VEXFIGU-512795 format. One line per 10 residues: number of its first residue (from 1); for each residue z, x, y of N, C-alpha, C. Coordinates in nm, 3 decimals, m for minus. Last residue first. Example, Ala and Ser with C-alpha at 12.3 -4.5 7.8 and 13.67 -1.06 7.14 Angstrom:
BEGIN
2) 0.708:1.285:m0.225:0.714:1.367:m0.106:0.787:1.290:0.003  0.780:1.319:m0.569:0.780:1.230:m0.450:0.780:1.320:m0.330 $
This chain:
BEGIN
259) 2.584:0.132:m1.525:2.657:0.314:m1.525:2.573:0.336:m1.401  2.536:m0.085:m1.635:2.567:m0.125:m1.526:2.590:0.060:m1.493  2.435:m0.097:m1.892:2.606:m0.073:m1.881:2.651:m0.086:m1.720  2.158:m0.165:m1.872:2.220:m0.276:m1.924:2.416:m0.254:m1.870  2.130:0.120:m1.775:2.118:0.026:m1.684:2.170:m0.141:m1.751  2.164:0.250:m1.995:2.236:0.273:m1.861:2.223:0.177:m1.825  1.967:0.131:m2.173:2.109:0.103:m2.192:2.172:0.139:m2.086  1.738:0.204:m2.039:1.806:0.058:m2.042:1.922:0.052:m2.050  1.726:0.523:m2.065:1.781:0.441:m1.923:1.773:0.272:m1.965  1.664:0.471:m2.340:1.777:0.558:m2.295:1.834:0.513:m2.167 $
249) 1.430:0.377:m2.380:1.550:0.331:m2.447:1.694:0.363:m2.409  1.234:0.440:m2.103:1.264:0.455:m2.215:1.389:0.365:m2.289  1.214:0.314:m1.886:1.082:0.398:m1.915:1.078:0.421:m2.084  1.261:0.031:m1.731:1.313:0.139:m1.801:1.161:0.149:m1.839  1.134:m0.024:m1.426:1.160:m0.084:m1.509:1.174:0.019:m1.620  1.027:m0.139:m1.082:1.105:m0.092:m1.177:1.179:m0.115:m1.291  0.814:m0.269:m0.804:0.884:m0.283:m0.925:0.947:m0.212:m0.994  0.741:m0.332:m0.490:0.701:m0.231:m0.607:0.839:m0.266:m0.693  0.513:m0.562:m0.369:0.630:m0.534:m0.426:0.600:m0.472:m0.543  0.373:m0.577:m0.055:0.388:m0.509:m0.153:0.482:m0.507:m0.234 $
239) 0.160:m0.735:0.214:0.285:m0.671:0.134:0.264:m0.655:m0.016  m0.095:m0.783:0.317:m0.040:m0.623:0.326:0.119:m0.615:0.283  m0.132:m1.044:0.347:m0.213:m0.926:0.260:m0.185:m0.789:0.224  0.106:m1.069:0.467:0.103:m1.158:0.322:m0.007:m1.050:0.246  m0.017:m1.065:0.722:0.174:m0.994:0.699:0.133:m1.034:0.584  m0.251:m1.227:0.747:m0.218:m1.038:0.769:m0.110:m1.007:0.721  m0.314:m1.445:0.551:m0.218:m1.419:0.688:m0.230:m1.254:0.668  m0.403:m1.523:0.334:m0.497:m1.631:0.434:m0.421:m1.553:0.568  m0.362:m1.401:m0.018:m0.347:m1.435:0.100:m0.469:m1.467:0.248  m0.399:m1.472:m0.299:m0.486:m1.549:m0.239:m0.361:m1.563:m0.072 $
229) m0.143:m1.323:m0.430:m0.327:m1.324:m0.519:m0.396:m1.398:m0.419  0.022:m1.085:m0.316:0.012:m1.237:m0.301:m0.144:m1.256:m0.336  0.106:m0.811:m0.584:0.082:m0.874:m0.448:0.071:m1.018:m0.454  0.294:m0.560:m0.731:0.232:m0.724:m0.711:0.250:m0.721:m0.541  0.330:m0.274:m0.926:0.299:m0.336:m0.787:0.250:m0.486:m0.807  0.540:m0.115:m1.100:0.453:m0.208:m1.131:0.441:m0.278:m0.993  0.647:0.155:m1.319:0.620:0.136:m1.171:0.514:0.016:m1.196  0.875:0.295:m1.515:0.741:0.297:m1.478:0.749:0.190:m1.370  1.149:0.573:m1.574:1.120:0.433:m1.481:0.986:0.474:m1.481  1.438:0.708:m1.659:1.296:0.747:m1.606:1.253:0.563:m1.623 $
219) 1.694:0.946:m1.572:1.660:0.833:m1.611:1.528:0.810:m1.587  1.939:1.176:m1.700:1.806:1.213:m1.646:1.743:1.022:m1.659  2.276:1.183:m1.589:2.156:1.171:m1.634:2.023:1.161:m1.611  2.496:1.254:m1.393:2.519:1.328:m1.542:2.361:1.289:m1.616  2.435:1.026:m1.231:2.552:1.032:m1.283:2.581:1.130:m1.403  2.085:1.078:m1.220:2.165:1.016:m1.191:2.309:0.979:m1.263  1.765:1.182:m1.180:1.912:1.255:m1.185:1.994:1.155:m1.122  1.463:1.029:m1.223:1.568:1.095:m1.177:1.681:1.073:m1.204  1.108:1.018:m1.287:1.270:1.066:m1.355:1.346:1.075:m1.278  0.901:0.772:m1.312:0.966:0.846:m1.231:1.052:0.862:m1.305 $
209) 0.572:0.826:m1.531:0.708:0.796:m1.510:0.777:0.856:m1.416  0.218:0.790:m1.554:0.351:0.872:m1.496:0.476:0.834:m1.507  0.175:0.634:m1.921:0.133:0.645:m1.725:0.280:0.723:m1.710  0.263:0.680:m2.145:0.088:0.612:m2.112:0.089:0.555:m1.993  0.355:0.994:m2.324:0.314:0.865:m2.224:0.218:0.830:m2.189  0.322:1.154:m2.476:0.388:1.010:m2.482:0.419:0.908:m2.410  0.178:1.380:m2.329:0.126:1.313:m2.473:0.210:1.183:m2.555  0.211:1.361:m2.012:0.250:1.408:m2.124:0.198:1.330:m2.262  m0.023:1.219:m1.743:0.092:1.259:m1.795:0.075:1.265:m1.944  m0.191:1.367:m1.541:m0.227:1.383:m1.609:m0.072:1.380:m1.678 $
199) m0.317:1.360:m1.203:m0.244:1.312:m1.291:m0.230:1.327:m1.411  m0.484:1.690:m1.066:m0.492:1.583:m1.114:m0.379:1.493:m1.210  m0.362:1.844:m0.986:m0.455:1.834:m0.887:m0.507:1.684:m0.946  0.004:1.883:m1.005:m0.124:1.844:m1.069:m0.215:1.839:m0.937  0.243:2.109:m0.855:0.177:1.990:m0.814:0.084:1.998:m0.860  0.524:2.262:m0.951:0.364:2.222:m0.963:0.325:2.106:m0.936  0.809:2.265:m0.762:0.745:2.228:m0.889:0.597:2.226:m0.833  0.940:2.320:m0.491:0.929:2.393:m0.586:0.836:2.343:m0.694  0.819:2.177:m0.160:0.819:2.085:m0.295:0.797:2.256:m0.404  0.794:2.081:0.132:0.839:2.168:0.033:0.819:2.104:m0.097 $
189) 0.584:1.874:0.323:0.755:1.876:0.284:0.716:1.987:0.152  0.266:1.818:0.400:0.392:1.905:0.418:0.533:1.954:0.363  0.234:1.585:0.298:0.169:1.719:0.236:0.214:1.867:0.280  0.358:1.429:0.492:0.413:1.419:0.335:0.349:1.517:0.249  0.173:1.425:0.728:0.322:1.460:0.699:0.387:1.484:0.559  m0.042:1.323:0.593:m0.039:1.489:0.646:0.117:1.543:0.624  m0.011:1.076:0.554:0.007:1.123:0.448:m0.051:1.338:0.463  0.078:1.001:0.781:0.158:0.991:0.683:0.126:1.097:0.602  m0.194:0.962:0.921:m0.055:1.110:1.017:m0.001:1.127:0.886  m0.331:0.803:0.717:m0.361:0.876:0.716:m0.265:1.038:0.844 $
179) m0.132:0.559:0.848:m0.137:0.605:0.695:m0.210:0.767:0.668  m0.261:0.561:1.126:m0.141:0.593:1.059:m0.079:0.637:0.875  m0.565:0.512:1.075:m0.501:0.622:1.107:m0.360:0.658:1.108  m0.678:0.370:0.793:m0.600:0.372:0.868:m0.548:0.448:0.922  m0.876:0.296:0.624:m0.915:0.417:0.731:m0.828:0.383:0.815  m0.863:0.156:0.332:m0.861:0.067:0.504:m0.877:0.182:0.582  m0.975:0.381:0.177:m1.068:0.286:0.149:m1.018:0.144:0.269  m0.852:0.610:0.235:m1.011:0.612:0.221:m1.050:0.489:0.210  m0.578:0.556:0.217:m0.651:0.606:0.326:m0.824:0.597:0.353  m0.592:0.509:m0.011:m0.555:0.382:0.042:m0.588:0.438:0.125 $
169) m0.613:0.777:m0.162:m0.723:0.616:m0.180:m0.678:0.540:m0.116  m0.376:0.859:m0.060:m0.484:0.936:m0.020:m0.609:0.793:m0.053  m0.194:0.716:m0.191:m0.187:0.731:m0.062:m0.323:0.766:0.000  m0.227:0.801:m0.475:m0.229:0.683:m0.437:m0.262:0.670:m0.277  m0.157:1.102:m0.430:m0.319:1.009:m0.433:m0.297:0.908:m0.422  0.088:1.091:m0.344:m0.022:1.127:m0.252:m0.156:1.077:m0.294  0.222:0.989:m0.561:0.259:0.890:m0.524:0.112:1.003:m0.380  0.124:1.150:m0.783:0.116:1.029:m0.837:0.098:1.001:m0.664  0.191:1.421:m0.680:0.059:1.398:m0.685:0.058:1.281:m0.742  0.512:1.320:m0.692:0.481:1.344:m0.560:0.294:1.353:m0.601 $
159) 0.564:1.320:m0.981:0.559:1.185:m0.899:0.498:1.224:m0.754  0.513:1.587:m1.021:0.388:1.491:m1.127:0.448:1.368:m1.005  0.725:1.760:m0.856:0.602:1.741:m0.894:0.489:1.669:m0.898  0.895:1.630:m1.013:0.871:1.585:m0.875:0.722:1.631:m0.795  1.053:1.506:m1.212:0.961:1.563:m1.228:0.887:1.533:m1.102  1.351:1.445:m1.117:1.306:1.549:m1.244:1.130:1.595:m1.260  1.460:1.387:m0.826:1.359:1.368:m0.908:1.345:1.508:m1.015  1.656:1.462:m0.646:1.699:1.401:m0.799:1.617:1.360:m0.864  1.539:1.595:m0.462:1.615:1.712:m0.458:1.669:1.591:m0.591  1.380:1.305:m0.331:1.292:1.443:m0.401:1.408:1.504:m0.463 $
149) 1.541:1.127:m0.159:1.556:1.156:m0.321:1.445:1.225:m0.389  1.566:1.315:0.122:1.588:1.209:0.053:1.582:1.223:m0.059  1.528:1.542:0.225:1.669:1.479:0.255:1.689:1.383:0.182  1.275:1.601:0.151:1.386:1.690:0.090:1.545:1.641:0.111  1.068:1.321:0.081:1.159:1.432:0.173:1.238:1.500:0.149  0.983:1.147:m0.046:0.938:1.303:m0.051:1.006:1.357:0.000  1.146:0.929:m0.042:1.147:0.969:m0.153:1.072:1.128:m0.168  1.076:0.881:0.236:1.240:0.847:0.145:1.240:0.908:0.084  0.829:0.842:0.238:0.902:0.926:0.359:1.023:0.960:0.323  0.773:0.619:0.137:0.756:0.748:0.093:0.791:0.833:0.103 $
139) 0.899:0.437:0.288:0.945:0.478:0.160:0.868:0.577:0.115  1.066:0.406:0.607:0.932:0.433:0.563:0.948:0.542:0.380  1.213:0.203:0.785:1.273:0.336:0.678:1.134:0.336:0.609  1.315:0.247:1.146:1.200:0.175:0.999:1.243:0.248:0.930  1.660:0.228:1.059:1.483:0.111:1.080:1.384:0.210:1.167  1.774:0.466:0.851:1.746:0.432:0.976:1.684:0.318:0.979  1.799:0.655:0.631:1.738:0.505:0.572:1.808:0.390:0.741  1.797:0.920:0.707:1.648:0.837:0.651:1.653:0.689:0.600  1.995:0.926:0.783:1.898:0.939:0.889:1.786:0.903:0.841  2.136:1.010:0.610:2.157:0.865:0.667:2.051:0.824:0.759 $
129) 1.977:1.114:0.263:2.048:1.142:0.443:2.061:1.011:0.517  2.078:1.009:m0.064:2.025:1.029:0.051:2.081:1.019:0.200  2.323:0.969:m0.212:2.303:1.100:m0.178:2.191:1.091:m0.063  2.147:0.702:m0.370:2.240:0.761:m0.388:2.235:0.910:m0.346  1.883:0.547:m0.395:1.901:0.614:m0.289:2.053:0.660:m0.290  1.892:0.416:m0.682:1.758:0.558:m0.621:1.841:0.598:m0.479  2.094:0.245:m0.665:2.094:0.365:m0.822:2.008:0.495:m0.746  2.044:0.077:m0.508:2.130:0.138:m0.479:2.154:0.274:m0.539  1.814:m0.063:m0.602:1.763:m0.004:m0.556:1.906:0.099:m0.498  1.936:m0.333:m0.686:1.909:m0.217:m0.804:1.908:m0.086:m0.714 $
119) 1.960:m0.518:m0.489:2.081:m0.427:m0.503:2.075:m0.298:m0.633  1.607:m0.487:m0.301:1.716:m0.554:m0.385:1.838:m0.474:m0.393  1.454:m0.499:0.008:1.475:m0.424:m0.094:1.587:m0.572:m0.195  1.174:m0.518:0.291:1.335:m0.590:0.176:1.389:m0.500:0.040  1.016:m0.357:0.346:1.054:m0.498:0.437:1.176:m0.547:0.391  0.949:m0.011:0.461:1.084:m0.136:0.371:1.084:m0.260:0.461  0.622:0.114:0.522:0.805:0.048:0.570:0.856:m0.033:0.462  0.378:0.112:0.431:0.470:0.177:0.340:0.631:0.156:0.383  0.195:0.033:0.584:0.262:0.206:0.623:0.329:0.207:0.544  0.204:m0.235:0.481:0.079:m0.157:0.441:0.096:m0.037:0.504 $
109) 0.563:m0.268:0.353:0.416:m0.380:0.421:0.323:m0.233:0.422  0.700:m0.366:0.064:0.692:m0.240:0.115:0.558:m0.318:0.227  1.000:m0.451:m0.122:0.900:m0.486:m0.058:0.861:m0.394:0.095  1.168:m0.310:m0.455:1.154:m0.282:m0.299:1.006:m0.379:m0.253  1.302:m0.302:m0.757:1.281:m0.298:m0.622:1.240:m0.326:m0.505  1.570:m0.169:m1.034:1.522:m0.163:m0.847:1.394:m0.193:m0.825  1.758:m0.401:m1.211:1.636:m0.302:m1.159:1.604:m0.294:m1.053  1.921:m0.581:m1.260:1.926:m0.508:m1.193:1.872:m0.403:m1.210  1.714:m0.772:m1.057:1.822:m0.675:m1.040:1.866:m0.720:m1.224  1.474:m0.918:m1.040:1.473:m0.835:m1.114:1.571:m0.729:m1.094 $
99) 1.527:m1.170:m0.914:1.547:m1.173:m1.049:1.518:m1.042:m1.120  1.590:m1.095:m0.664:1.697:m1.137:m0.698:1.681:m1.100:m0.865  1.314:m1.019:m0.604:1.357:m0.951:m0.631:1.489:m0.995:m0.674  1.216:m1.296:m0.639:1.161:m1.205:m0.736:1.242:m1.077:m0.698  1.329:m1.442:m0.463:1.323:m1.501:m0.576:1.247:m1.361:m0.664  1.193:m1.349:m0.199:1.361:m1.293:m0.249:1.399:m1.322:m0.372  0.967:m1.427:m0.247:0.989:m1.245:m0.229:1.109:m1.288:m0.300  0.920:m1.681:m0.191:0.900:m1.593:m0.313:0.969:m1.490:m0.381  1.083:m1.701:0.040:1.147:m1.750:m0.076:1.088:m1.671:m0.190  0.825:m1.615:0.205:0.967:m1.555:0.161:0.993:m1.587:0.037 $
89) 0.597:m1.843:0.097:0.608:m1.688:0.074:0.763:m1.608:0.085  0.783:m2.057:0.252:0.747:m2.032:0.122:0.720:m1.897:0.055  0.796:m1.938:0.492:0.951:m1.988:0.427:0.929:m1.998:0.286  0.623:m1.908:0.746:0.620:m1.825:0.582:0.739:m1.840:0.509  0.650:m2.083:0.893:0.538:m2.131:0.833:0.533:m2.034:0.709  0.907:m1.942:1.058:0.912:m2.062:0.973:0.757:m2.116:0.864  0.928:m1.651:1.000:0.836:m1.729:1.101:0.874:m1.830:0.980  0.992:m1.351:0.869:1.063:m1.447:0.891:1.053:m1.562:0.981  0.782:m1.238:0.869:0.801:m1.295:0.756:0.911:m1.381:0.754  0.527:m1.330:1.150:0.666:m1.231:1.082:0.652:m1.309:0.944 $
79) 0.156:m1.367:1.067:0.336:m1.421:1.099:0.418:m1.317:1.019  m0.125:m1.399:1.191:m0.022:m1.305:1.143:0.117:m1.312:1.205  m0.421:m1.492:1.106:m0.304:m1.537:1.156:m0.215:m1.407:1.115  m0.777:m1.514:1.105:m0.639:m1.451:1.017:m0.493:m1.445:1.089  m0.944:m1.456:1.326:m0.980:m1.567:1.220:m0.827:m1.588:1.154  m0.981:m1.371:1.650:m0.907:m1.407:1.520:m0.947:m1.513:1.397  m1.280:m1.494:1.855:m1.097:m1.509:1.842:m1.068:m1.472:1.688  m1.537:m1.293:1.973:m1.467:m1.404:1.897:m1.320:m1.395:1.872  m1.679:m1.039:1.985:m1.667:m1.160:2.088:m1.576:m1.305:2.054  m1.718:m0.807:1.792:m1.814:m0.887:1.830:m1.806:m1.071:1.944 $
69) m1.471:m0.761:1.825:m1.547:m0.676:1.876:m1.716:m0.778:1.918  m1.294:m0.982:1.726:m1.300:m0.955:1.828:m1.426:m0.849:1.901  m1.377:m0.920:1.406:m1.410:m1.061:1.535:m1.466:m1.076:1.657  m1.322:m0.675:1.354:m1.463:m0.696:1.375:m1.539:m0.817:1.446  m1.046:m0.776:1.391:m1.115:m0.660:1.454:m1.249:m0.639:1.484  m1.046:m0.958:1.133:m1.046:m0.972:1.275:m1.024:m0.890:1.390  m1.084:m0.759:0.948:m1.184:m0.866:0.992:m1.121:m0.878:1.074  m0.871:m0.594:0.982:m0.965:m0.504:1.044:m1.062:m0.608:1.030  m0.665:m0.748:0.848:m0.648:m0.699:0.975:m0.784:m0.670:1.034  m0.800:m0.788:0.596:m0.805:m0.913:0.707:m0.768:m0.822:0.880 $
59) m1.029:m0.501:0.481:m0.858:m0.547:0.495:m0.863:m0.665:0.598  m1.324:m0.593:0.376:m1.292:m0.569:0.454:m1.155:m0.586:0.444  m1.515:m0.580:0.133:m1.388:m0.579:0.130:m1.309:m0.509:0.237  m1.790:m0.658:0.224:m1.750:m0.498:0.237:m1.586:m0.482:0.170  m1.785:m0.943:0.220:m1.828:m0.885:0.107:m1.816:m0.720:0.120  m1.641:m1.034:0.414:m1.567:m1.006:0.276:m1.638:m0.942:0.153  m1.725:m0.876:0.639:m1.609:m0.822:0.601:m1.591:m0.854:0.441  m1.962:m1.064:0.565:m1.993:m0.914:0.580:m1.870:m0.858:0.537  m1.889:m1.339:0.654:m1.880:m1.290:0.531:m1.967:m1.120:0.508  m1.788:m1.276:0.910:m1.659:m1.316:0.799:m1.761:m1.303:0.651 $
49) m2.047:m1.213:1.036:m1.939:m1.213:1.030:m1.783:m1.158:0.946  m2.113:m1.460:0.962:m2.203:m1.413:0.915:m2.086:m1.267:0.939  m2.003:m1.645:1.183:m1.990:m1.690:0.998:m2.050:m1.564:0.930  m2.001:m1.559:1.382:m1.935:m1.548:1.362:m1.908:m1.589:1.223  m2.379:m1.371:1.388:m2.285:m1.500:1.451:m2.110:m1.460:1.366  m2.434:m1.104:1.552:m2.387:m1.198:1.456:m2.331:m1.295:1.479  m2.682:m1.015:1.835:m2.519:m1.053:1.791:m2.522:m1.129:1.685  m2.944:m0.731:1.779:m2.891:m0.851:1.730:m2.735:m0.931:1.762  m2.924:m0.465:1.859:m3.001:m0.556:1.870:m2.983:m0.677:1.844  m2.705:m0.315:1.708:m2.694:m0.367:1.829:m2.787:m0.461:1.921 $
39) m2.757:m0.187:1.452:m2.813:m0.118:1.611:m2.773:m0.174:1.715  m2.656:m0.424:1.312:m2.585:m0.287:1.308:m2.601:m0.207:1.415  m2.852:m0.579:1.343:m2.676:m0.613:1.394:m2.632:m0.512:1.426  m3.028:m0.494:1.273:m3.063:m0.506:1.419:m2.935:m0.555:1.426  m3.018:m0.495:0.980:m3.011:m0.367:1.063:m3.020:m0.405:1.225  m3.003:m0.766:0.959:m2.867:m0.637:0.913:m2.873:m0.545:0.993  m3.252:m0.858:0.983:m3.130:m0.891:1.066:m3.033:m0.822:1.061  m3.370:m0.716:0.748:m3.417:m0.691:0.906:m3.310:m0.712:0.988  m3.234:m0.812:0.550:m3.252:m0.666:0.557:m3.240:m0.644:0.744  m3.119:m1.154:0.581:m3.218:m1.035:0.564:m3.194:m0.919:0.633 $
29) m2.808:m1.252:0.419:m2.892:m1.220:0.564:m3.037:m1.148:0.509  m2.668:m1.317:0.192:m2.704:m1.334:0.151:m2.788:m1.361:0.346  m2.473:m1.101:0.114:m2.439:m1.138:0.202:m2.542:m1.267:0.266  m2.676:m0.938:m0.164:m2.546:m1.006:m0.188:m2.446:m1.114:m0.017  m2.880:m0.829:0.056:m2.860:m0.959:m0.082:m2.723:m1.016:m0.089  m2.717:m0.705:0.221:m2.788:m0.793:0.306:m2.829:m0.924:0.186  m2.617:m0.509:0.076:m2.552:m0.554:0.159:m2.605:m0.718:0.213  m2.876:m0.342:m0.025:m2.806:m0.464:m0.109:m2.692:m0.510:m0.014  m2.980:m0.267:0.238:m3.089:m0.392:0.146:m2.964:m0.440:0.070  m2.779:m0.093:0.329:m2.797:m0.197:0.384:m2.872:m0.300:0.280 $
19) m2.569:0.027:0.025:m2.681:0.007:0.070:m2.707:m0.095:0.207  m2.256:0.128:0.020:m2.324:0.005:0.000:m2.448:0.037:0.052  m1.984:0.229:0.015:m2.108:0.308:m0.056:m2.209:0.216:m0.073  m1.765:0.214:0.179:m1.797:0.109:0.082:m1.895:0.202:0.003  m1.853:0.326:0.410:m1.739:0.377:0.370:m1.708:0.299:0.184  m2.061:0.198:0.516:m2.098:0.359:0.485:m1.965:0.376:0.369  m1.991:m0.045:0.566:m2.068:m0.022:0.492:m2.101:0.136:0.435  m1.803:0.014:0.757:m1.718:m0.032:0.705:m1.819:m0.008:0.539  m1.987:0.148:0.982:m1.912:0.220:0.901:m1.814:0.188:0.815  m2.161:m0.046:1.055:m2.201:0.030:0.965:m2.134:0.121:0.898 $
9) m1.927:m0.210:1.168:m1.981:m0.296:1.031:m2.060:m0.176:0.958  m1.898:m0.076:1.371:m1.792:m0.106:1.322:m1.837:m0.104:1.134  m2.136:m0.091:1.524:m2.149:0.061:1.451:m1.997:m0.001:1.349  m2.146:m0.361:1.574:m2.249:m0.321:1.429:m2.222:m0.181:1.451  m1.978:m0.436:1.723:m1.919:m0.475:1.634:m2.050:m0.435:1.491  m1.876:m0.148:1.952:m1.943:m0.223:1.898:m1.930:m0.286:1.750  m1.558:m0.058:2.012:m1.667:0.033:1.979:m1.757:m0.146:1.903  m1.317:m0.090:2.297:m1.385:m0.127:2.151:m1.503:m0.120:2.145  m1.143:0.198:2.469:m1.256:0.067:2.463:m1.354:0.047:2.333 $
């Protein structure tokens, strides 16, 4: 049974730690009317639902849910990346992946499921258990599972803390039940290394690197995240391109040699 739109809006407001008065001011609605909407005494217009979703920074998928709960049709389409309407975005993603080679880059959806990857990721996937590469491939599971990349990650405790911290923040921001289940699963994976409560890099580092053993060497990578800047499609809004760059000269040299 779908919950009332007022209840959902109140939960999002509480999650964002915004007072009813502050939200009313920023969304140009009276505090009294907003109170009536949240308690179910008034039905919000479609425009008001959209404005509140925008000011509460509600993900597009959940904004559609708010509209449905209020009795309106969804406003944001959700096309598969393979659909003709997504051709320009699909080409942009593939161009970015190809241009980043021989460095690794992956495209993931909101649930951290692998959407696409470039040839540079072969270096990271060396020795990974075949069952972890069966679709749908979850990138976080692939990284931290004892049959995945974990045995080759030299700073596993540090990298695990980084990934779990990032996922924890995503769960808090999105209220996504599947992400919450994934977080619980990942926390249950064994890790012999100490996992810090707070990410604190070594004095010589400006960020937490991924250190992975490969071919008798230890390679160090720093990661970046790219998203579409103005998405109006649910699929595009939930895509992220995770790209890795050499974190030191030795790693850059190995990659230039193609070893």
